[in-house]
C-alpha positions in Angstrom: -9.0 225.8 74.7 -10.0 227.6 78.0 -11.6 231.0 77.8 -8.7 232.4 79.7 -5.8 231.3 82.0 -4.9 232.8 85.3 -1.3 233.3 86.7 -1.5 230.3 89.0 -1.7 228.0 86.0 1.8 229.1 84.8 3.4 229.8 88.3 1.7 227.9 91.1 2.8 230.5 93.7 0.8 233.4 92.2 -2.8 234.8 93.0 -5.0 237.1 91.0 -4.9 240.8 91.6 -8.1 242.7 92.0 -8.1 243.9 88.4 -7.4 240.4 87.2 -10.2 238.9 89.3 -12.9 241.3 87.9 -11.5 240.7 84.4 -12.0 237.0 84.7 -15.6 237.4 85.9 -16.4 239.9 83.0 -15.0 237.4 80.5 -17.2 234.6 82.0 -20.3 236.9 81.9 -19.6 237.9 78.3 -19.1 234.4 77.1 -22.1 233.0 78.8 -24.7 235.7 79.1 -27.8 233.5 79.3 -26.7 231.7 82.5 -24.0 233.8 84.1 -24.6 237.5 85.2 -22.1 239.8 86.8 -23.4 242.9 88.7 -22.4 245.4 91.3 -24.1 246.3 94.5 -23.5 248.9 97.1 -20.2 250.2 98.1 -17.1 249.4 100.2 -14.8 251.5 102.3 -12.4 251.6 99.2 -15.1 253.6 97.3 -15.4 250.7 94.9 -18.6 248.6 94.7 -19.0 245.0 95.5 -19.4 242.6 92.5 -21.9 239.8 92.6 -22.0 237.0 90.1 -24.7 234.6 89.6 -24.7 231.2 87.9 -28.2 230.1 87.0 -28.6 227.4 84.4 -32.3 228.1 83.9 -31.5 231.8 83.0 -33.7 233.2 85.9 -31.8 235.8 87.9 -34.7 237.1 90.1 -34.1 235.9 93.7 -37.7 235.9 94.6 -38.6 233.8 91.5 -35.7 231.5 92.2 -36.8 230.8 95.8 -40.4 230.3 94.8 -39.4 227.7 92.2 -37.9 225.6 94.9 -34.2 225.8 93.8 -31.7 226.2 96.5 -29.2 229.0 96.7 -25.5 228.8 97.6 -23.6 231.9 98.4 -19.8 231.8 98.1 -17.8 234.7 99.7 -14.1 235.2 98.8 -11.4 237.4 100.0 -12.8 238.7 103.4 -9.0 238.4 104.4 -7.3 238.9 101.1 -4.0 237.6 102.5 -5.8 234.2 102.4 -6.6 234.3 98.7 -6.8 230.6 97.5 -10.7 230.7 97.5 -10.5 233.6 95.0 -8.6 231.7 92.5 -10.2 228.4 93.2 -13.6 229.9 92.5 -12.6 231.3 89.1 -11.3 227.9 88.1 -14.3 226.1 89.3 -16.8 228.5 87.5 -14.6 228.2 84.3 -14.8 224.3 84.6 -18.7 224.4 85.2 -19.4 227.0 82.4 -17.4 225.2 79.8 -18.8 221.6 80.7 -22.3 220.9 79.7 -22.4 217.8 81.8 -21.4 219.7 84.9 -24.0 222.3 84.2 -26.7 219.7 84.3 -26.0 219.1 88.0 -27.0 222.7 88.7 -30.6 222.4 87.7 -31.8 222.5 91.4 -29.5 225.3 92.6 -28.2 228.7 91.8 -24.8 229.8 92.8 -24.1 233.4 93.9 -20.5 234.5 94.3 -18.9 237.6 95.9 -15.6 237.5 93.8 -13.7 239.5 96.5 -15.4 241.0 99.4 -12.6 243.0 101.1 -11.8 244.9 98.0 -9.9 247.4 100.1 -7.5 244.9 101.5 -7.1 243.2 98.1 -5.8 246.4 96.7 -3.3 246.6 99.5 -1.0 244.1 98.1 2.2 243.0 99.9 4.4 239.9 100.5 5.0 240.0 104.2 1.9 240.4 106.3 1.2 236.6 106.5 4.4 235.8 108.2 3.5 232.1 108.9 2.1 231.3 105.3 3.6 229.3 102.5 2.8 231.5 99.5 1.6 232.9 97.4 4.3 235.4 96.4 2.1 238.4 96.9 -1.3 238.9 98.3 -3.7 241.3 99.9 -4.0 242.6 103.6 -6.3 241.4 106.3 -7.7 244.9 107.3 -9.9 246.9 105.1 -9.5 250.5 104.0 -10.5 251.6 107.6 -8.3 248.8 109.1 -11.4 246.7 110.2 -11.3 243.0 110.3 -14.5 242.4 108.3 -15.1 239.1 109.9 -16.0 240.8 113.1 -18.4 243.4 111.4 -21.3 241.5 110.2 -23.7 242.5 112.9 -22.3 245.9 114.0 -21.9 246.9 110.3 -19.3 249.7 110.8 -18.0 249.3 107.3 -19.6 249.9 103.9 -18.5 246.6 103.1 -20.6 244.9 105.8 -23.7 247.1 105.1 -23.5 246.0 101.5 -23.0 242.4 102.5 -26.1 242.5 104.6 -28.0 243.8 101.6 -26.7 241.0 99.3 -27.5 238.4 102.0 -31.0 239.7 102.4 -31.5 239.8 98.7 -30.5 236.3 98.1 -31.2 234.7 101.5 -29.0 231.7 100.7 -29.6 228.2 102.1 -26.0 227.4 102.3 -23.1 229.8 102.8 -19.3 229.2 102.1 -16.8 231.9 103.4 -13.2 230.8 102.3 -10.3 231.2 104.6 -6.8 230.2 105.6 -5.9 229.0 109.1 -3.2 230.0 111.6 -2.1 227.7 114.4 -0.6 224.3 115.0 1.1 222.1 112.4 -0.5 218.9 111.2 -1.0 216.6 108.1 -4.2 218.0 106.7 -4.5 220.8 104.1 -8.1 221.5 104.7 -9.8 222.1 108.0 -13.5 223.2 108.4 -15.4 225.4 110.7 -19.2 224.6 110.2 -22.0 226.5 112.0 -22.2 225.1 115.5 -25.1 222.6 115.2 -26.5 223.3 118.7 -27.0 226.9 117.6 -29.3 226.0 114.7 -33.0 225.3 115.0 -33.2 221.5 115.7 -34.3 220.3 112.2 -31.5 222.2 110.6 -28.8 221.4 113.2 -29.6 217.7 113.0 -29.5 217.7 109.2 -26.1 219.5 109.3 -24.7 217.2 112.0 -26.1 213.8 110.9 -26.4 214.1 107.1 -24.4 216.9 105.5 -21.1 216.9 107.4 -20.5 213.2 107.2 -21.0 213.3 103.5 -18.8 216.3 103.1 -16.0 214.6 105.1 -16.3 211.4 103.3 -16.4 212.9 99.7 -13.4 215.0 100.5 -11.5 211.9 101.8 -12.3 210.1 98.5 -10.8 213.0 96.6 -7.7 212.7 98.7 -8.3 216.0 100.5 -9.1 214.6 103.9 -10.4 217.1 106.1 -10.5 217.7 110.0 -12.5 220.2 112.1 -10.7 223.4 112.6 -7.8 222.9 114.9 -8.2 225.0 118.1 -8.5 223.6 121.5 -8.0 223.9 125.3 -4.2 223.2 125.1 -1.1 224.6 123.3 -1.1 221.5 121.0 -3.8 219.3 119.3 -2.9 216.3 121.5 -5.0 217.8 124.3 -8.1 217.8 122.0 -9.8 220.3 119.7 -12.9 222.4 120.3 -16.0 223.3 118.2 -16.3 227.0 117.3 -19.3 228.9 118.8 -19.7 231.4 116.1 -21.5 234.6 117.2 -23.2 237.1 114.8 -20.0 239.1 114.4 -18.6 236.3 112.3 -19.8 235.5 108.7 -21.2 232.0 109.6 -22.7 233.3 112.9 -24.6 236.0 110.9 -25.7 233.4 108.5 -27.1 231.2 111.2 -29.3 234.2 112.5 -31.2 233.6 109.2 -31.4 229.7 109.4 -28.5 229.5 106.7 -25.9 226.7 107.2 -22.5 228.1 107.0 -19.0 226.8 106.5 -15.6 228.5 106.8 -13.2 226.1 105.0 -9.8 227.0 106.5 -6.8 225.7 104.5 -3.7 225.1 106.4 -1.1 228.0 106.2 2.0 225.8 106.1 0.8 223.8 103.0 1.9 225.1 99.5 -0.4 227.6 98.0 -1.3 225.1 95.1 -2.4 222.4 97.6 -4.5 225.0 99.5 -6.1 226.2 96.3 -7.1 222.7 95.0 -8.3 221.5 98.4 -10.5 224.6 98.3 -11.7 223.9 94.8 -12.7 220.4 95.7 -14.5 221.4 98.9 -16.7 223.9 97.1 -17.4 221.2 94.4 -18.3 218.7 97.1 -20.7 221.2 98.6 -22.3 222.0 95.2 -22.7 218.3 94.5 -24.3 217.7 98.0 -26.8 220.6 97.5 -27.8 219.2 94.1 -28.5 215.9 95.6 -30.4 217.1 98.7 -32.3 220.2 97.3 -35.7 219.3 98.5 -34.5 217.9 101.9 -32.6 221.3 102.5 -35.7 223.2 101.6 -37.9 221.2 103.9 -35.6 221.5 107.1 -35.0 225.1 106.4 -38.8 225.8 106.2 -39.2 224.0 109.4 -36.4 226.0 111.0 -38.0 229.3 110.0 -41.5 228.2 111.3 -39.8 227.6 114.7 -38.1 230.9 114.6 -41.3 232.7 113.9 -43.3 231.0 116.6 -41.2 229.7 119.6 -41.2 231.7 122.8 -37.7 231.2 124.2 -34.4 232.1 122.5 -30.9 231.2 123.5 -28.7 234.3 123.6 -25.3 232.6 124.6 -23.9 229.1 124.9 -21.2 227.4 127.1 -19.1 224.5 126.1 -20.3 221.1 127.6 -17.0 219.9 129.1 -18.6 216.6 130.0 -19.7 215.6 126.6 -17.3 215.0 123.8 -16.6 212.9 120.8 -13.3 211.3 119.7 -11.7 211.7 116.3 -8.7 210.3 114.6 -6.2 213.1 114.3 -3.1 212.9 111.9 -0.6 215.3 113.4 3.1 215.8 114.0 5.0 215.2 117.3 5.1 218.4 119.4 8.6 219.1 120.9 10.4 221.8 122.7 13.9 223.2 122.2 15.8 226.4 123.3 14.8 229.3 121.2 17.6 231.0 119.2 15.9 234.3 120.0 15.3 234.3 123.6 17.2 231.1 124.7 13.9 230.0 126.5 12.0 226.8 125.4 9.9 227.1 122.3 7.4 224.8 120.5 8.2 223.2 117.2 6.6 220.3 115.3 8.7 217.4 114.1 7.6 216.5 110.6 9.8 213.5 110.7 7.5 212.0 113.3 4.0 211.9 112.0 1.3 210.2 114.0 -2.4 209.1 113.9 -4.2 208.9 117.2 -7.6 209.5 118.8 -8.0 212.9 120.4 -11.0 214.5 122.2 -13.3 216.7 120.2 -15.5 219.1 122.2 -18.4 220.1 120.1 -21.4 220.3 122.4 -22.7 223.5 123.7 -25.4 224.2 126.4 -27.5 227.3 126.7 -26.0 229.8 129.2 -28.3 232.8 128.7 -31.9 232.5 127.5 -34.7 235.1 127.0 -38.5 234.9 126.3 -39.2 236.9 123.3 -41.6 239.8 123.9 -44.7 240.4 121.8 -43.0 243.3 120.3 -40.1 245.7 120.8 -40.8 249.5 120.8 -37.7 251.4 119.6 -37.6 255.2 119.9 -36.9 256.8 116.5 -33.9 258.7 117.9 -31.8 255.6 117.7 -31.3 255.7 114.0 -28.0 253.8 114.0 -30.0 250.7 115.2 -32.9 251.4 113.0 -30.7 251.8 109.8 -29.2 248.3 110.4 -32.6 246.7 110.8 -33.8 248.3 107.6 -30.8 246.9 105.7 -31.7 243.4 107.1 -35.4 243.8 106.0 -36.8 243.6 109.4 -40.6 244.2 109.3 -41.5 247.5 111.3 -44.6 249.5 112.0 -44.7 253.1 113.4 -46.9 254.8 115.9 -49.4 257.1 114.5 -49.5 259.3 117.6 -48.0 259.7 121.1 -49.2 256.9 123.5 -48.3 255.8 127.1 -47.6 252.0 127.1 -46.7 249.5 130.0 -43.5 247.8 128.9 -40.7 245.8 130.4 -37.7 248.1 130.7 -34.1 247.0 131.3 -31.6 248.9 133.4 -28.0 248.4 132.9 -26.7 247.4 136.5 -23.1 246.4 135.6 -20.8 245.5 132.7 -17.2 245.0 132.0 -15.5 246.6 129.0 -12.7 245.3 126.6 -10.5 248.3 125.2 -9.6 249.0 121.7 -11.4 246.1 119.8 -12.4 246.6 116.2 -13.1 250.3 116.6 -15.1 249.8 119.8 -14.8 249.5 123.6 -16.7 246.3 123.7 -19.0 245.6 126.6 -19.5 242.1 128.1 -20.8 240.4 131.2 -23.7 242.9 131.0 -25.9 242.6 134.1 -29.6 243.8 134.0 -32.3 244.8 136.2 -35.9 244.7 134.7 -38.8 246.9 135.7 -42.4 246.9 134.3 -43.4 250.5 133.9 -45.7 252.9 131.8 -43.6 254.8 129.4 -44.5 257.5 126.8 -43.6 256.7 123.3 -44.1 259.1 120.5 -45.5 259.6 117.0 -43.0 257.9 114.7 -41.5 255.5 117.1 -41.0 252.0 115.8 -42.9 248.8 116.8 -41.3 245.6 115.8 -43.4 242.4 116.2 -41.7 239.2 116.9 -43.8 236.9 114.6 -41.2 237.1 111.7 -38.3 235.4 110.1 -36.0 238.1 111.6 -36.7 237.0 115.3 -33.3 235.6 116.0 -31.6 238.6 114.6 -33.9 240.8 116.7 -33.3 239.0 120.1 -29.5 238.7 119.5 -29.1 242.4 118.8 -31.8 244.2 120.9 -31.4 242.0 124.2 -28.7 243.9 125.9 -26.9 240.9 127.5 -26.6 239.0 124.1 -22.9 238.7 123.1 -23.3 240.7 120.0 -26.0 243.0 121.1 -26.0 246.7 120.1 -25.5 247.5 123.7 -22.3 245.3 123.6 -21.1 247.2 120.5 -21.6 250.7 122.1 -24.7 251.8 120.1 -26.4 252.8 123.3 -23.5 254.2 125.3 -25.0 257.7 125.8 -27.4 256.0 128.4 -24.5 254.8 130.4 -23.3 258.4 131.2 -25.2 260.4 133.9 -26.1 263.9 132.5 -27.1 265.8 135.8 -25.3 265.8 139.1 -25.4 267.8 142.4 -23.2 270.1 144.5 -22.8 268.4 147.7 -22.9 271.4 150.0 -26.4 272.3 148.4 -27.8 268.7 148.2 -26.8 267.9 151.8 -29.9 269.9 153.1 -32.2 268.4 150.3 -31.0 264.9 151.2 -31.6 265.4 154.9 -35.1 266.7 154.2 -35.7 263.7 151.9 -34.7 261.2 154.6 -37.0 262.8 157.1 -39.9 262.5 154.8 -38.9 258.9 153.6 -38.2 257.0 156.9 -37.9 253.6 154.9 -34.9 255.1 152.9 -33.4 256.3 156.1 -33.7 252.8 157.6 -32.2 251.3 154.4 -29.3 253.7 154.6 -28.6 252.9 158.3 -28.7 249.2 157.6 -26.2 249.7 154.7 -23.9 251.8 157.0 -23.9 249.1 159.7 -23.2 246.2 157.2 -20.5 248.1 155.0 -17.7 249.9 157.0 -16.1 251.2 153.8 -19.4 252.8 152.8 -19.9 254.2 156.3 -16.6 255.9 156.3 -17.3 257.7 153.0 -19.6 260.8 153.1 -19.6 261.5 149.4 -20.6 257.8 148.5 -23.5 258.0 151.1 -24.8 261.2 149.6 -24.7 259.8 146.2 -26.6 256.8 147.5 -29.3 259.0 148.8 -29.4 261.0 145.6 -29.9 257.8 143.5 -32.9 257.1 145.7 -34.4 260.6 145.4 -36.6 262.1 142.8 -33.7 264.4 141.7 -31.9 261.4 140.2 -32.4 261.3 136.5 -34.7 258.2 135.5 -33.0 257.8 132.1 -29.5 257.0 133.6 -28.7 253.4 132.4 -32.2 252.9 131.3 -32.3 250.9 128.0 -34.6 252.8 125.7 -36.0 249.9 123.9 -39.2 248.7 125.5 -40.4 245.1 125.6 -44.2 244.9 125.1 -45.0 241.4 126.7 -48.6 241.1 125.5 -50.8 242.4 122.7 -52.4 245.8 123.4 -54.2 248.3 121.1 -51.7 250.6 119.6 -52.3 253.5 117.2 -50.2 252.3 114.3 -49.7 254.2 110.9 -51.2 252.5 108.0 
């Protein structure tokens, strides 16, 4: 007799409510106190904490001791988008099965499973039946946005939400080897119930990326096919339909698997197909998690070895890739089982509309673009020096357990300093005016840093997190996410009728600037016809122009120097 049943087992179009989810975990913890613990950590924007459940057959629940014992750690995250709930129910059923079956528990001797029962507590409480217009069940479910209407799968680096800040803490506490974040897809129609986003292998350190691509993924795909839940990579591509091929997903740090990759963790986003019945989606998700668990159990020592090698490279290598571009000239092919894409007049607009004809299934080879080349690289500095004023950045670094020292007294240090030359801005995106295409100038200059400012040496496991947040032209840098926007605004200006005389005197005393001005006027008629623009150009060359305008405050120390560091 099972410890409990869930609504899905009597009505396959039902998913657990938030209260029912937590009640199931509490019952499991009460029934199996020696090997299953349920705790809370931090808070969410709903005001409720995040629950964290741990299944450890050895009875050890200390993360440090578990890692030192050589066991692997799997972290499963559910309900980041609570309208995509099958992972929530599937995990409850999978845990119940393992905990009630001594033979199954034996397979967990070399790993510990950590579960966040529902991450977007806020959205799970906001239950409805209509927000997933394209989805086949369940009858009611949660909402994608959290209590502040954030999409939490864009928040893992910027951490605007309490949910994300707590998740960062949980992740750093457990530092998992493998991470699974359960989702449901949107998009084209096809025959598969399960699609999969895996961490982009080119973005992982070589030993880890090779292990994922050559060993782990083939076995996961093979085992799912044996269980009659054949998978395909997540269906997204260059054309309107899958016939033109599908593309790998280059996951940045804003996404859950991209954040995990910053810490040499292999991540998976199983994306069940929205148009399949809820019951099918749930069971495919159940079997995917079970296949991952079985794989980890059978490759525990190998995972530990390649991950240790990856961290050694992270700590010691000089050059880091900040961004990637898809290699259009290199591709694989895969057998894709889809439905014929057709067009017919829309009953709404009268114009042609796409539809998929399920009476015409097909299986054919299509292109799979899953190779990426570095497009932006940087040499890591010896250290970053961060003025203590930028508390919003330092808070996130503390949450992520970055090793930091502090200056014991004021000091002048020669550092590389970036100036923001140009950028483009995307309006109204996840609470920000997101910057991209950030262009930089770099100068080596002596700057004064003050007692209490932070020195972050780049000889640590956090190196990739550091370069991808502190280098301004990284796609998910804190400059991109507006944390340093005050430097982009000029604070002092001039009155033209006063500065005209100062500018004229400045040009007399600096003939090389006068020569440069004349040359620019001769080459640019538009510039030559605008007196205000010319005066501003001279102002920016003069000592009256503020040196901090567009100067990125974080300094790059390129070599070791003596610094007065607090003990």
